[in-house]
MARSEBA-619587 format. One record per atom (N, C-alpha, C): chain; residue number from 0; z, y, x; atom name. Coordinates in pm, whole numbers. Layout:
<atoms>
ATOM kette  nr     up  north   east atom
ATOM     A NUM      Z      Y      X   CA
...
</atoms>
This chain:
<atoms>
ATOM kette  nr     up  north   east atom
ATOM     A   0   -895   -128   -853    N
ATOM     A   0  -1032   -119   -902   CA
ATOM     A   0  -1028    -85  -1050    C
ATOM     A   1  -1094     20  -1092    N
ATOM     A   1  -1088     60  -1232   CA
ATOM     A   1  -1211     13  -1307    C
ATOM     A   2  -1193     -6  -1437    N
ATOM     A   2  -1304    -51  -1520   CA
ATOM     A   2  -1406     62  -1533    C
ATOM     A   3  -1531     23  -1541    N
ATOM     A   3  -1640    116  -1559   CA
ATOM     A   3  -1623    191  -1691    C
ATOM     A   4  -1654    322  -1696    N
ATOM     A   4  -1646    394  -1823   CA
ATOM     A   4  -1727    320  -1930    C
ATOM     A   5  -1675    317  -2051    N
ATOM     A   5  -1736    238  -2157   CA
ATOM     A   5  -1742    316  -2286    C
ATOM     A   6  -1846    290  -2364    N
ATOM     A   6  -1854    352  -2495   CA
ATOM     A   6  -1904    248  -2594    C
ATOM     A   7  -1841    246  -2710    N
ATOM     A   7  -1885    159  -2819   CA
ATOM     A   7  -1989    235  -2899    C
ATOM     A   8  -2107    176  -2914    N
ATOM     A   8  -2215    241  -2988   CA
ATOM     A   8  -2207    196  -3133    C
ATOM     A   9  -2185    291  -3223    N
ATOM     A   9  -2172    260  -3366   CA
ATOM     A   9  -2280    331  -3448    C
ATOM     A  10  -2378    390  -3381    N
ATOM     A  10  -2487    460  -3449   CA
ATOM     A  10  -2613    374  -3439    C
ATOM     A  11  -2665    323  -3550    N
ATOM     A  11  -2784    238  -3543   CA
ATOM     A  11  -2902    308  -3477    C
ATOM     A  12  -2911    441  -3490    N
ATOM     A  12  -3022    514  -3428   CA
ATOM     A  12  -3013    508  -3276    C
ATOM     A  13  -2892    510  -3222    N
ATOM     A  13  -2875    500  -3077   CA
ATOM     A  13  -2917    361  -3029    C
ATOM     A  14  -2882    259  -3106    N
ATOM     A  14  -2921    124  -3067   CA
ATOM     A  14  -3073    106  -3075    C
ATOM     A  15  -3134    163  -3178    N
ATOM     A  15  -3279    153  -3189   CA
ATOM     A  15  -3348    230  -3076    C
ATOM     A  16  -3279    331  -3024    N
ATOM     A  16  -3337    408  -2912   CA
ATOM     A  16  -3354    321  -2788    C
ATOM     A  17  -3267    221  -2770    N
ATOM     A  17  -3283    134  -2653   CA
ATOM     A  17  -3345     -1  -2689    C
ATOM     A  18  -3369    -26  -2817    N
ATOM     A  18  -3434   -151  -2858   CA
ATOM     A  18  -3585   -136  -2841    C
ATOM     A  19  -3626    -95  -2725    N
ATOM     A  19  -3765    -61  -2698   CA
ATOM     A  19  -3794    -98  -2552    C
ATOM     A  20  -3884   -191  -2528    N
ATOM     A  20  -3907   -237  -2390   CA
ATOM     A  20  -3942   -125  -2292    C
ATOM     A  21  -4023    -28  -2334    N
ATOM     A  21  -4058     81  -2242   CA
ATOM     A  21  -3935    163  -2206    C
ATOM     A  22  -3848    189  -2302    N
ATOM     A  22  -3729    269  -2271   CA
ATOM     A  22  -3637    195  -2175    C
ATOM     A  23  -3629     64  -2187    N
ATOM     A  23  -3549    -11  -2091   CA
ATOM     A  23  -3612     -4  -1952    C
ATOM     A  24  -3744     -6  -1944    N
ATOM     A  24  -3811      9  -1815   CA
ATOM     A  24  -3786    149  -1758    C
ATOM     A  25  -3783    249  -1845    N
ATOM     A  25  -3754    386  -1800   CA
ATOM     A  25  -3611    394  -1746    C
ATOM     A  26  -3516    334  -1818    N
ATOM     A  26  -3377    333  -1771   CA
ATOM     A  26  -3367    262  -1636    C
ATOM     A  27  -3439    153  -1622    N
ATOM     A  27  -3437     81  -1495   CA
ATOM     A  27  -3497    165  -1383    C
ATOM     A  28  -3606    236  -1410    N
ATOM     A  28  -3665    323  -1308   CA
ATOM     A  28  -3566    430  -1265    C
ATOM     A  29  -3492    487  -1362    N
ATOM     A  29  -3392    588  -1327   CA
ATOM     A  29  -3279    528  -1246    C
ATOM     A  30  -3239    406  -1280    N
ATOM     A  30  -3132    340  -1204   CA
ATOM     A  30  -3175    310  -1062    C
ATOM     A  31  -3300    269  -1044    N
ATOM     A  31  -3347    229   -912   CA
ATOM     A  31  -3394    347   -827    C
ATOM     A  32  -3455    449   -891    N
ATOM     A  32  -3522    555   -814   CA
ATOM     A  32  -3476    696   -849    C
ATOM     A  33  -3390    710   -949    N
ATOM     A  33  -3356    840  -1003   CA
ATOM     A  33  -3276    927   -909    C
ATOM     A  34  -3261   1054   -948    N
ATOM     A  34  -3318   1122  -1064   CA
ATOM     A  34  -3471   1134  -1053    C
ATOM     A  35  -3535   1136  -1171    N
ATOM     A  35  -3680   1140  -1178   CA
ATOM     A  35  -3727   1237  -1286    C
ATOM     A  36  -3843   1297  -1263    N
ATOM     A  36  -3908   1376  -1367   CA
ATOM     A  36  -3991   1283  -1454    C
ATOM     A  37  -4043   1334  -1566    N
ATOM     A  37  -4129   1253  -1652   CA
ATOM     A  37  -4251   1205  -1575    C
ATOM     A  38  -4303   1289  -1486    N
ATOM     A  38  -4419   1250  -1405   CA
ATOM     A  38  -4383   1137  -1310    C
ATOM     A  39  -4264   1146  -1248    N
ATOM     A  39  -4217   1039  -1159   CA
ATOM     A  39  -4198    909  -1236    C
ATOM     A  40  -4135    919  -1354    N
ATOM     A  40  -4112    801  -1437   CA
ATOM     A  40  -4245    737  -1472    C
ATOM     A  41  -4343    819  -1510    N
ATOM     A  41  -4475    768  -1547   CA
ATOM     A  41  -4535    686  -1434    C
ATOM     A  42  -4518    732  -1312    N
ATOM     A  42  -4568    659  -1195   CA
ATOM     A  42  -4504    521  -1185    C
ATOM     A  43  -4373    513  -1210    N
ATOM     A  43  -4301    387  -1195   CA
ATOM     A  43  -4325    288  -1310    C
ATOM     A  44  -4351    338  -1430    N
ATOM     A  44  -4365    248  -1546   CA
ATOM     A  44  -4508    232  -1594    C
ATOM     A  45  -4602    307  -1534    N
ATOM     A  45  -4742    291  -1570   CA
ATOM     A  45  -4780    347  -1705    C
ATOM     A  46  -4713    454  -1746    N
ATOM     A  46  -4744    521  -1873   CA
ATOM     A  46  -4777    667  -1844    C
ATOM     A  47  -4823    740  -1945    N
ATOM     A  47  -4856    881  -1924   CA
ATOM     A  47  -4728    965  -1915    C
ATOM     A  48  -4733   1077  -1841    N
ATOM     A  48  -4617   1166  -1835   CA
ATOM     A  48  -4576   1217  -1974    C
ATOM     A  49  -4672   1245  -2060    N
ATOM     A  49  -4639   1295  -2195   CA
ATOM     A  49  -4562   1191  -2274    C
ATOM     A  50  -4606   1066  -2267    N
ATOM     A  50  -4536    958  -2337   CA
ATOM     A  50  -4396    939  -2279    C
ATOM     A  51  -4385    939  -2146    N
ATOM     A  51  -4254    923  -2082   CA
ATOM     A  51  -4162   1040  -2116    C
ATOM     A  52  -4216   1160  -2122    N
ATOM     A  52  -4135   1277  -2156   CA
ATOM     A  52  -4073   1260  -2294    C
ATOM     A  53  -4152   1212  -2390    N
ATOM     A  53  -4100   1192  -2526   CA
ATOM     A  53  -3989   1087  -2526    C
ATOM     A  54  -4011    975  -2455    N
ATOM     A  54  -3910    870  -2451   CA
ATOM     A  54  -3784    916  -2377    C
ATOM     A  55  -3801    995  -2273    N
ATOM     A  55  -3685   1049  -2202   CA
ATOM     A  55  -3601   1137  -2294    C
ATOM     A  56  -3666   1218  -2376    N
ATOM     A  56  -3591   1303  -2470   CA
ATOM     A  56  -3513   1218  -2571    C
ATOM     A  57  -3572   1107  -2614    N
ATOM     A  57  -3502   1019  -2708   CA
ATOM     A  57  -3381    954  -2642    C
ATOM     A  58  -3397    910  -2519    N
ATOM     A  58  -3284    851  -2446   CA
ATOM     A  58  -3174    954  -2422    C
ATOM     A  59  -3213   1078  -2395    N
ATOM     A  59  -3117   1185  -2377   CA
ATOM     A  59  -3044   1218  -2507    C
ATOM     A  60  -3117   1218  -2616    N
ATOM     A  60  -3059   1251  -2747   CA
ATOM     A  60  -2942   1160  -2781    C
ATOM     A  61  -2949   1034  -2737    N
ATOM     A  61  -2843    938  -2770   CA
ATOM     A  61  -2750    907  -2653    C
ATOM     A  62  -2757    991  -2548    N
ATOM     A  62  -2657    985  -2442   CA
ATOM     A  62  -2677    880  -2335    C
ATOM     A  63  -2798    822  -2325    N
ATOM     A  63  -2822    721  -2222   CA
ATOM     A  63  -2865    784  -2089    C
ATOM     A  64  -2921    904  -2096    N
ATOM     A  64  -2958    978  -1975   CA
ATOM     A  64  -2917   1123  -1994    C
ATOM     A  65  -2917   1198  -1885    N
ATOM     A  65  -2885   1340  -1893   CA
ATOM     A  65  -2969   1415  -1789    C
ATOM     A  66  -2979   1545  -1807    N
ATOM     A  66  -3053   1625  -1709   CA
ATOM     A  66  -2980   1624  -1576    C
ATOM     A  67  -3058   1615  -1470    N
ATOM     A  67  -2999   1613  -1336   CA
ATOM     A  67  -2988   1752  -1277    C
ATOM     A  68  -3046   1851  -1345    N
ATOM     A  68  -3040   1989  -1297   CA
ATOM     A  68  -3165   2028  -1220    C
ATOM     A  69  -3212   2149  -1245    N
ATOM     A  69  -3331   2200  -1178   CA
ATOM     A  69  -3457   2161  -1253    C
ATOM     A  70  -3562   2238  -1237    N
ATOM     A  70  -3689   2209  -1300   CA
ATOM     A  70  -3688   2241  -1448    C
ATOM     A  71  -3806   2232  -1510    N
ATOM     A  71  -3819   2255  -1653   CA
ATOM     A  71  -3938   2176  -1705    C
ATOM     A  72  -3943   2156  -1835    N
ATOM     A  72  -4051   2080  -1897   CA
ATOM     A  72  -4060   1941  -1837    C
ATOM     A  73  -4182   1900  -1805    N
ATOM     A  73  -4201   1766  -1747   CA
ATOM     A  73  -4157   1758  -1602    C
ATOM     A  74  -4126   1871  -1542    N
ATOM     A  74  -4077   1873  -1404   CA
ATOM     A  74  -3924   1878  -1399    C
ATOM     A  75  -3861   1858  -1517    N
ATOM     A  75  -3715   1855  -1525   CA
ATOM     A  75  -3669   1715  -1485    C
ATOM     A  76  -3582   1702  -1384    N
ATOM     A  76  -3536   1568  -1345   CA
ATOM     A  76  -3427   1515  -1439    C
ATOM     A  77  -3430   1384  -1460    N
ATOM     A  77  -3333   1315  -1544   CA
ATOM     A  77  -3260   1210  -1461    C
ATOM     A  78  -3137   1183  -1500    N
ATOM     A  78  -3061   1076  -1435   CA
ATOM     A  78  -2997    990  -1542    C
ATOM     A  79  -2970    867  -1506    N
ATOM     A  79  -2907    772  -1596   CA
ATOM     A  79  -2759    804  -1610    C
ATOM     A  80  -2705    787  -1729    N
ATOM     A  80  -2560    797  -1750   CA
ATOM     A  80  -2504    658  -1724    C
ATOM     A  81  -2420    647  -1622    N
ATOM     A  81  -2372    516  -1579   CA
ATOM     A  81  -2239    485  -1649    C
ATOM     A  82  -2249    426  -1767    N
ATOM     A  82  -2131    369  -1831   CA
ATOM     A  82  -2173    245  -1907    C
ATOM     A  83  -2075    163  -1935    N
ATOM     A  83  -2100     39  -2009   CA
ATOM     A  83  -2116     72  -2156    C
ATOM     A  84  -2203     -1  -2221    N
ATOM     A  84  -2224     18  -2364   CA
ATOM     A  84  -2191   -112  -2434    C
ATOM     A  85  -2115   -100  -2542    N
ATOM     A  85  -2081   -217  -2624   CA
ATOM     A  85  -2122   -189  -2766    C
ATOM     A  86  -2163   -294  -2834    N
ATOM     A  86  -2191   -284  -2977   CA
ATOM     A  86  -2163   -420  -3038    C
ATOM     A  87  -2161   -423  -3170    N
ATOM     A  87  -2131   -549  -3238   CA
ATOM     A  87  -1983   -580  -3239    C
ATOM     A  88  -1899   -477  -3224    N
ATOM     A  88  -1754   -498  -3229   CA
ATOM     A  88  -1700   -434  -3357    C
ATOM     A  89  -1603   -499  -3418    N
ATOM     A  89  -1544   -446  -3541   CA
ATOM     A  89  -1638   -461  -3660    C
ATOM     A  90  -1609   -387  -3765    N
ATOM     A  90  -1690   -391  -3887   CA
ATOM     A  90  -1825   -325  -3862    C
ATOM     A  91  -1930   -385  -3916    N
ATOM     A  91  -2064   -330  -3900   CA
ATOM     A  91  -2134   -321  -4035    C
ATOM     A  92  -2207   -214  -4054    N
ATOM     A  92  -2294   -206  -4170   CA
ATOM     A  92  -2415   -297  -4143    C
ATOM     A  93  -2486   -340  -4247    N
ATOM     A  93  -2606   -422  -4224   CA
ATOM     A  93  -2707   -352  -4132    C
ATOM     A  94  -2722   -220  -4146    N
ATOM     A  94  -2817   -145  -4062   CA
ATOM     A  94  -2774   -148  -3916    C
ATOM     A  95  -2643   -131  -3891    N
ATOM     A  95  -2592   -135  -3755   CA
ATOM     A  95  -2607   -274  -3696    C
ATOM     A  96  -2582   -378  -3775    N
ATOM     A  96  -2596   -515  -3728   CA
ATOM     A  96  -2741   -544  -3689    C
ATOM     A  97  -2836   -503  -3771    N
ATOM     A  97  -2978   -526  -3739   CA
ATOM     A  97  -3018   -452  -3612    C
ATOM     A  98  -2974   -327  -3599    N
ATOM     A  98  -3007   -249  -3480   CA
ATOM     A  98  -2944   -311  -3355    C
ATOM     A  99  -2821   -357  -3367    N
ATOM     A  99  -2753   -420  -3254   CA
ATOM     A  99  -2822   -549  -3212    C
ATOM     A 100  -2863   -628  -3311    N
ATOM     A 100  -2934   -752  -3279   CA
ATOM     A 100  -3066   -723  -3209    C
ATOM     A 101  -3138   -620  -3256    N
ATOM     A 101  -3266   -584  -3194   CA
ATOM     A 101  -3246   -537  -3050    C
ATOM     A 102  -3146   -452  -3028    N
ATOM     A 102  -3119   -402  -2892   CA
ATOM     A 102  -3079   -517  -2800    C
ATOM     A 103  -2994   -606  -2849    N
ATOM     A 103  -2950   -721  -2768   CA
ATOM     A 103  -3068   -809  -2731    C
ATOM     A 104  -3158   -833  -2826    N
ATOM     A 104  -3272   -921  -2800   CA
ATOM     A 104  -3365   -862  -2694    C
ATOM     A 105  -3393   -733  -2703    N
ATOM     A 105  -3481   -670  -2604   CA
ATOM     A 105  -3417   -674  -2465    C
ATOM     A 106  -3287   -647  -2459    N
ATOM     A 106  -3217   -649  -2331   CA
ATOM     A 106  -3212   -789  -2271    C
ATOM     A 107  -3180   -888  -2352    N
ATOM     A 107  -3174  -1026  -2303   CA
ATOM     A 107  -3312  -1073  -2257    C
ATOM     A 108  -3417  -1037  -2332    N
ATOM     A 108  -3553  -1075  -2291   CA
ATOM     A 108  -3585  -1018  -2153    C
ATOM     A 109  -3547   -892  -2130    N
ATOM     A 109  -3571   -829  -2000   CA
ATOM     A 109  -3499   -905  -1889    C
ATOM     A 110  -3373   -939  -1913    N
ATOM     A 110  -3295  -1007  -1810   CA
ATOM     A 110  -3344  -1150  -1787    C
ATOM     A 111  -3383  -1221  -1892    N
ATOM     A 111  -3439  -1355  -1875   CA
ATOM     A 111  -3567  -1352  -1792    C
ATOM     A 112  -3652  -1253  -1818    N
ATOM     A 112  -3776  -1241  -1739   CA
ATOM     A 112  -3742  -1219  -1592    C
ATOM     A 113  -3643  -1134  -1566    N
ATOM     A 113  -3604  -1107  -1427   CA
ATOM     A 113  -3547  -1233  -1361    C
ATOM     A 114  -3467  -1309  -1435    N
ATOM     A 114  -3411  -1433  -1379   CA
ATOM     A 114  -3521  -1534  -1350    C
ATOM     A 115  -3615  -1550  -1444    N
ATOM     A 115  -3724  -1645  -1422   CA
ATOM     A 115  -3809  -1603  -1302    C
ATOM     A 116  -3832  -1472  -1289    N
ATOM     A 116  -3910  -1423  -1174   CA
ATOM     A 116  -3837  -1453  -1043    C
ATOM     A 117  -3705  -1432  -1042    N
ATOM     A 117  -3626  -1463   -922   CA
ATOM     A 117  -3637  -1611   -888    C
ATOM     A 118  -3624  -1698   -987    N
ATOM     A 118  -3630  -1841   -961   CA
ATOM     A 118  -3766  -1883   -906    C
ATOM     A 119  -3872  -1817   -949    N
ATOM     A 119  -4007  -1851   -903   CA
ATOM     A 119  -4037  -1794   -765    C
ATOM     A 120  -3972  -1683   -728    N
ATOM     A 120  -4009  -1614   -604   CA
ATOM     A 120  -3900  -1615   -497    C
ATOM     A 121  -3784  -1674   -525    N
ATOM     A 121  -3670  -1662   -434   CA
ATOM     A 121  -3699  -1719   -295    C
ATOM     A 122  -3787  -1816   -285    N
ATOM     A 122  -3814  -1876   -153   CA
ATOM     A 122  -3896  -1783    -63    C
ATOM     A 123  -3946  -1675   -120    N
ATOM     A 123  -4016  -1575    -39   CA
ATOM     A 123  -3918  -1475     23    C
ATOM     A 124  -3793  -1479    -20    N
ATOM     A 124  -3690  -1389     33   CA
ATOM     A 124  -3643  -1437    170    C
ATOM     A 125  -3576  -1347    243    N
ATOM     A 125  -3512  -1389    367   CA
ATOM     A 125  -3400  -1487    331    C
ATOM     A 126  -3361  -1574    424    N
ATOM     A 126  -3253  -1668    393   CA
ATOM     A 126  -3125  -1599    345    C
ATOM     A 127  -3094  -1481    402    N
ATOM     A 127  -2971  -1411    362   CA
ATOM     A 127  -2974  -1376    214    C
ATOM     A 128  -3085  -1318    167    N
ATOM     A 128  -3095  -1278     26   CA
ATOM     A 128  -3112  -1400    -63    C
ATOM     A 129  -3191  -1496    -19    N
ATOM     A 129  -3212  -1616   -101   CA
ATOM     A 129  -3080  -1689   -125    C
ATOM     A 130  -2999  -1702    -21    N
ATOM     A 130  -2874  -1776    -34   CA
ATOM     A 130  -2766  -1696   -105    C
ATOM     A 131  -2776  -1562   -100    N
ATOM     A 131  -2675  -1479   -167   CA
ATOM     A 131  -2700  -1472   -318    C
ATOM     A 132  -2826  -1480   -359    N
ATOM     A 132  -2856  -1476   -503   CA
ATOM     A 132  -2798  -1599   -572    C
ATOM     A 133  -2757  -1582   -696    N
ATOM     A 133  -2694  -1694   -766   CA
ATOM     A 133  -2701  -1674   -916    C
ATOM     A 134  -2681  -1781   -988    N
ATOM     A 134  -2641  -1774  -1128   CA
ATOM     A 134  -2550  -1893  -1151    C
ATOM     A 135  -2443  -1869  -1222    N
ATOM     A 135  -2343  -1973  -1248   CA
ATOM     A 135  -2347  -2014  -1393    C
ATOM     A 136  -2322  -2139  -1418    N
ATOM     A 136  -2312  -2189  -1554   CA
ATOM     A 136  -2188  -2277  -1562    C
ATOM     A 137  -2108  -2258  -1663    N
ATOM     A 137  -1988  -2339  -1681   CA
ATOM     A 137  -1947  -2336  -1828    C
ATOM     A 138  -1868  -2432  -1866    N
ATOM     A 138  -1804  -2431  -1998   CA
ATOM     A 138  -1655  -2437  -1972    C
ATOM     A 139  -1582  -2341  -2024    N
ATOM     A 139  -1437  -2338  -2008   CA
ATOM     A 139  -1370  -2323  -2143    C
ATOM     A 140  -1243  -2346  -2147    N
ATOM     A 140  -1166  -2332  -2271   CA
ATOM     A 140  -1085  -2204  -2264    C
ATOM     A 141  -1106  -2115  -2360    N
ATOM     A 141  -1039  -1985  -2362   CA
ATOM     A 141   -989  -1954  -2502    C
ATOM     A 142   -884  -1875  -2506    N
ATOM     A 142   -844  -1812  -2633   CA
ATOM     A 142   -926  -1684  -2647    C
ATOM     A 143   -931  -1622  -2766    N
ATOM     A 143  -1001  -1494  -2777   CA
ATOM     A 143   -945  -1389  -2681    C
ATOM     A 144   -813  -1390  -2662    N
ATOM     A 144   -752  -1291  -2572   CA
ATOM     A 144   -796  -1315  -2427    C
ATOM     A 145   -801  -1443  -2387    N
ATOM     A 145   -844  -1475  -2251   CA
ATOM     A 145   -991  -1437  -2229    C
ATOM     A 146  -1074  -1461  -2329    N
ATOM     A 146  -1216  -1426  -2318   CA
ATOM     A 146  -1232  -1274  -2306    C
ATOM     A 147  -1153  -1198  -2381    N
ATOM     A 147  -1158  -1053  -2371   CA
ATOM     A 147  -1110  -1007  -2233    C
ATOM     A 148  -1007  -1073  -2179    N
ATOM     A 148   -960  -1041  -2044   CA
ATOM     A 148  -1069  -1069  -1940    C
ATOM     A 149  -1142  -1179  -1960    N
ATOM     A 149  -1250  -1213  -1867   CA
ATOM     A 149  -1360  -1107  -1871    C
ATOM     A 150  -1394  -1060  -1992    N
ATOM     A 150  -1493   -954  -2006   CA
ATOM     A 150  -1450   -829  -1930    C
ATOM     A 151  -1322   -791  -1946    N
ATOM     A 151  -1269   -674  -1877   CA
ATOM     A 151  -1273   -694  -1725    C
ATOM     A 152  -1237   -814  -1679    N
ATOM     A 152  -1238   -842  -1535   CA
ATOM     A 152  -1378   -832  -1477    C
ATOM     A 153  -1477   -884  -1551    N
ATOM     A 153  -1615   -875  -1502   CA
ATOM     A 153  -1660   -729  -1495    C
ATOM     A 154  -1625   -651  -1596    N
ATOM     A 154  -1661   -508  -1594   CA
ATOM     A 154  -1599   -439  -1473    C
ATOM     A 155  -1475   -474  -1441    N
ATOM     A 155  -1408   -415  -1325   CA
ATOM     A 155  -1475   -459  -1195    C
ATOM     A 156  -1521   -584  -1188    N
ATOM     A 156  -1590   -631  -1069   CA
ATOM     A 156  -1724   -561  -1050    C
ATOM     A 157  -1796   -535  -1159    N
ATOM     A 157  -1926   -471  -1151   CA
ATOM     A 157  -1917   -322  -1118    C
ATOM     A 158  -1808   -256  -1161    N
ATOM     A 158  -1798   -110  -1159   CA
ATOM     A 158  -1831    -46  -1024    C
ATOM     A 159  -1777    -91   -910    N
ATOM     A 159  -1806    -20   -785   CA
ATOM     A 159  -1954    -25   -746    C
ATOM     A 160  -2022   -130   -784    N
ATOM     A 160  -2164   -141   -750   CA
ATOM     A 160  -2249    -54   -841    C
ATOM     A 161  -2209    -40   -966    N
ATOM     A 161  -2283     45  -1060   CA
ATOM     A 161  -2269    192  -1024    C
ATOM     A 162  -2156    230   -968    N
ATOM     A 162  -2136    370   -929   CA
ATOM     A 162  -2237    413   -823    C
ATOM     A 163  -2289    316   -748    N
ATOM     A 163  -2385    348   -643   CA
ATOM     A 163  -2520    394   -699    C
ATOM     A 164  -2541    377   -830    N
ATOM     A 164  -2663    431   -891   CA
ATOM     A 164  -2665    581   -871    C
ATOM     A 165  -2553    647   -895    N
ATOM     A 165  -2544    793   -878   CA
ATOM     A 165  -2499    832   -738    C
ATOM     A 166  -2407    755   -681    N
ATOM     A 166  -2351    789   -550   CA
ATOM     A 166  -2434    721   -442    C
ATOM     A 167  -2551    778   -415    N
ATOM     A 167  -2642    714   -319   CA
ATOM     A 167  -2581    706   -179    C
ATOM     A 168  -2493    797   -145    N
ATOM     A 168  -2430    793    -12   CA
ATOM     A 168  -2335    674      1    C
ATOM     A 169  -2296    613   -112    N
ATOM     A 169  -2205    498   -108   CA
ATOM     A 169  -2280    366    -88    C
ATOM     A 170  -2413    372    -84    N
ATOM     A 170  -2491    249    -66   CA
ATOM     A 170  -2490    209     81    C
ATOM     A 171  -2437     91    114    N
ATOM     A 171  -2434     50    254   CA
ATOM     A 171  -2573     23    308    C
ATOM     A 172  -2586     35    438    N
ATOM     A 172  -2713      0    503   CA
ATOM     A 172  -2744   -146    472    C
ATOM     A 173  -2870   -174    442    N
ATOM     A 173  -2910   -311    413   CA
ATOM     A 173  -2892   -352    267    C
ATOM     A 174  -2840   -259    184    N
ATOM     A 174  -2821   -293     43   CA
ATOM     A 174  -2951   -271    -33    C
ATOM     A 175  -2961   -334   -147    N
ATOM     A 175  -3076   -317   -236   CA
ATOM     A 175  -3029   -341   -379    C
ATOM     A 176  -3107   -300   -477    N
ATOM     A 176  -3065   -322   -616   CA
ATOM     A 176  -3050   -471   -646    C
ATOM     A 177  -2945   -504   -718    N
ATOM     A 177  -2917   -643   -758   CA
ATOM     A 177  -2884   -640   -906    C
ATOM     A 178  -2946   -728   -983    N
ATOM     A 178  -2918   -737  -1127   CA
ATOM     A 178  -2787   -813  -1145    C
ATOM     A 179  -2693   -751  -1215    N
ATOM     A 179  -2563   -814  -1241   CA
ATOM     A 179  -2551   -838  -1391    C
ATOM     A 180  -2526   -961  -1429    N
ATOM     A 180  -2512   -992  -1570   CA
ATOM     A 180  -2414  -1106  -1584    C
ATOM     A 181  -2333  -1099  -1687    N
ATOM     A 181  -2242  -1209  -1715   CA
ATOM     A 181  -2220  -1217  -1865    C
ATOM     A 182  -2199  -1334  -1915    N
ATOM     A 182  -2163  -1343  -2055   CA
ATOM     A 182  -2066  -1457  -2076    C
ATOM     A 183  -1989  -1444  -2178    N
ATOM     A 183  -1896  -1548  -2223   CA
ATOM     A 183  -1909  -1556  -2373    C
ATOM     A 184  -1972  -1660  -2421    N
ATOM     A 184  -1995  -1672  -2565   CA
ATOM     A 184  -1930  -1799  -2616    C
ATOM     A 185  -1858  -1791  -2727    N
ATOM     A 185  -1795  -1912  -2781   CA
ATOM     A 185  -1901  -2017  -2813    C
ATOM     A 186  -1878  -2139  -2764    N
ATOM     A 186  -1970  -2250  -2791   CA
ATOM     A 186  -1954  -2296  -2935    C
ATOM     A 187  -2062  -2347  -2991    N
ATOM     A 187  -2055  -2402  -3127   CA
ATOM     A 187  -1966  -2526  -3124    C
ATOM     A 188  -1881  -2538  -3224    N
ATOM     A 188  -1798  -2657  -3234   CA
ATOM     A 188  -1872  -2763  -3314    C
ATOM     A 189  -1823  -2885  -3311    N
ATOM     A 189  -1892  -2993  -3381   CA
ATOM     A 189  -1894  -2970  -3532    C
ATOM     A 190  -1791  -2908  -3584    N
ATOM     A 190  -1784  -2875  -3726   CA
ATOM     A 190  -1748  -2728  -3739    C
ATOM     A 191  -1807  -2655  -3835    N
ATOM     A 191  -1769  -2516  -3852   CA
ATOM     A 191  -1619  -2503  -3872    C
ATOM     A 192  -1558  -2413  -3794    N
ATOM     A 192  -1415  -2390  -3806   CA
ATOM     A 192  -1330  -2490  -3729    C
ATOM     A 193  -1394  -2590  -3666    N
ATOM     A 193  -1320  -2692  -3591   CA
ATOM     A 193  -1267  -2632  -3463    C
ATOM     A 194  -1138  -2636  -3442    N
ATOM     A 194  -1079  -2584  -3321   CA
ATOM     A 194   -981  -2687  -3268    C
ATOM     A 195   -949  -2676  -3141    N
ATOM     A 195   -854  -2768  -3081   CA
ATOM     A 195   -721  -2759  -3151    C
ATOM     A 196   -666  -2874  -3187    N
ATOM     A 196   -535  -2874  -3253   CA
ATOM     A 196   -429  -2838  -3152    C
ATOM     A 197   -329  -2769  -3202    N
ATOM     A 197   -218  -2730  -3115   CA
ATOM     A 197   -138  -2853  -3080    C
ATOM     A 198   -117  -2874  -2951    N
ATOM     A 198    -40  -2991  -2908   CA
ATOM     A 198    106  -2956  -2900    C
ATOM     A 199    191  -3051  -2941    N
ATOM     A 199    336  -3028  -2933   CA
ATOM     A 199    399  -3124  -2836    C
</atoms>
């Protein structure tokens, strides 16, 4: 199983392009229903085709979507570029840090809303879907290297399912879109800089 293609975003303008709730809804519409024209996107997100067309061009400019081929103008279909995006790694300028924080906040807000909606409505699902849905919470002890390995492993686990966004023929009968999210964040220690002492 190979890791999903990944790109580190180091351009604050690219991060600001996705730090926008409507653009995230557009990306989600393309993931769920794409390829779509601006008119199709407008139908799914409840905005005008002209407004969606402008946002689609911005997402395309920074490599989050690409033309799917055929059509022109607002009848030109777009598809999502399916790769992982990372930011906030390595040295950051203050502008890049602010843009990354804004993009992260908008994305996390979207996912929290989806999780809360699932928790409120899951009992309306069939038993198979209700019981298959999950969220896990745990606290574990990791080194930075182990945490990075865990991130890579999760990306590898997600990759085959994300490919089905474009490879519609790979979607098994009975499948449906599922939100996949995982995080591993270092917990605050009792004192700044306090770490487990090395045992001998």
